[in-house]
N, C-alpha and C positions, 0 to 999 in steps of 0.2 A: 639515889646513885650511890654507890660503894667504888672503892679504887684498891687494886692491887697490882702492884709493879706498873707494867707500863698499859694496863687495861683498866677501862671503866666500865662499870656495870648498870644499866638503867632498867627501870621497870617497863617491860613492853605495855604500851597503850592498849591493845587488844587481847592478846594473849595472857595467859597466867604463865608467864615465864620472863626472864631478863633478858636483855640484849647486851651484849659484849661488844665494847669497842676498844680497838688500838688507839690510844693518844695517852700524851702526858696530862698532868693536871693544870699546867699553865698554859695549854692550847684551848682554844676556842673550837667546839665542833661545827662544822658546816651545818645548816638548818635541816638539809635534806638527808643528813646521816640517819636520822630517827624516823624521820618521814617517809623513806623509800620504801620499807618493808609494810609499813601501814597502809601506803597507797596502793602496794602490788595487792595485798590482802584485800582490799576495799573493791578494787577492780577485779578479782578472782570472783568475787561473792556476787558482784553485778553480772558479771557473764553466767554464771552459774543460774542466777534468777532469770535471766532472760531466756535461756535454754529449757529450764523447769516450765515456764510459763508458755513457751512454745510446744512443749509436748502436752499440754493441755489444753483440749479444745472440747468446743460445744458441737453436738450432733443437732442436725444431720450436714449443715452447709459448712461446717469448718472441716470436716472429715477429708483429710487429703493425706494422710499418711498410710503407707502401706502395712500389710497385716503384722509383717514382721517388726516393724518400728516400734520401739516402746514407747508408749503415750498413753494418756488418761483422758479417756472420751467421757465427756459428761452428758448427762441425760436431756435431751432436749426439751424445748418449753412447748407447753400443750398449744397446740393450733386455736384460732379464734374462730375458725369457719371452715366448712364441709371442703371447700375449695384449695384452703391449707392442707388440710387432712389428706387431700387427693393428690396434690402435687408432690408431698413426701413419698406417698406410695409409689408413684412414677418415678420418682427419683431412685427409690430401692431396687424397682425393677429395672431401669434403665442401667445403673451401674454395676450389675451384676456381671462379672468377669472381664468388667473393663477398668479403665484406670480411674479411680474417684477422683484424681485432682484433675485430669481433663474433662469427665463430665461436669464437676463444678466450674471448672474455668469457662466452657461453651455452654452453659445453662440458658442463658440469654436467647441462643441460637436455638436450642432445642425448645425453651417454650414457644417461639414463634412458630417454629414449625409443627407443634403439637396445640395449636389454637390457644395458647396461654395455659394450658391445660384445664380448658373450660370443661365441666362434667358434660351439660347439655350437649355443646358441640361434638364432642367426642364420641358420646352414645349415639348420635346420629351417622358419625364418620364410616364411610367405606373404608377396608383395610387397603386394598390396593391404591385407591385415591391417597389416602394418608401416607402410605409407604413413599409414593413418590415424592412429597413435597419437599422443599428444601429445608434442612433443619431436623429432618426425621431420620433417625438411626436406622441403617437399613438391615433390621432385622425383624421379619416377619411374626416370629413366635411374642417378640415382644410389643411390636405394634399392635396385634390381634389381643394382646393380654391389656393393653391400658384402655383398649375399645370396651374389651368385656368389663373391665373394672368400672368404667363409668357409668355401664348399665348397672352393674351392681350398687354402686353407691346411690343410682336414683332409685332402685329398688329399698334398698335400705333406709333412705330418706321417707320414702312412702310408707314403710313399715314401722319405723321407730321415731320419726319426726328428724332426726339428726344422726350424723356418724357419731358425732360426741356420746349421744343417749346409746348408741351400740356398743360404744367401748363399756361402757358400764356393765353389760353382760360378760365382757372379758374379764373385767377385775373380778367378777364374784367367784369363779372357780379359780382365777388365778394360777401362776405357774405353767405346767405342759397342756393342762387342760385349756388354757387362754390361747397356747401358741397354736393347739391344735384348730380351734375354732377359726382363728384368723386363717389358717390355711385351707380349712374346707369352705371358707365363705368366699375368698378372694383368687383371683387366676395368676398363676404364675408367680406364686409365692410359697418359698420352701422355709424350713426351720430356720436358718440363719437370716434370711429376709424377714421373716415374721417377728423374729427378737431384735433384728436392728429398728425394724419400722417403730415397734412398740417403744424402744429404747429413744428414737428419734423424735416422737411425740409425747415423752416425759412419762410414759406408762410402764416403763422397764429399763432396769439399769443392767448392762452389758457386764459379765464378770469378766 
């Protein structure tokens, strides 16, 4: 602490600077005088950390931000079963052109409508019957794509043993070739949906 005239200077507890306080040397400082700015800075740091953490989320189930929002989307974790791979694929199809937050909020309802995204049941489903079930999005193109992809998943399992083994074929060429192969194999999947799907299952990181 140094004193000059009616001012006293103290070394700031956080910043590389000094805090100037107007008082006489024979006066005691209130405890909150030095603690106020320190507490304020700590509070601002905490708020910034909370905001930063909110902007960091993991694909696919935590993705509720609009595209224009600045956020860090971490790659998803590799599914443990063909059923999980298929459910995430259905998510990518259903969310296209809609509010991602709304889709995730109502996902339980959608699962009930689409037979819990059971591959075998959907492969046998009739488009018109499935379309009229409660909880099913009223978009016949998407409904038909989910039925067709269930059949494609069955075919992939017959040929490759599992969908995860099929993914190894995508990893060999990598990059754009992997995206093209996925688009050619699955129904109603465009370039962005293919990239996001691979990102969501831990095979691709969106830039």
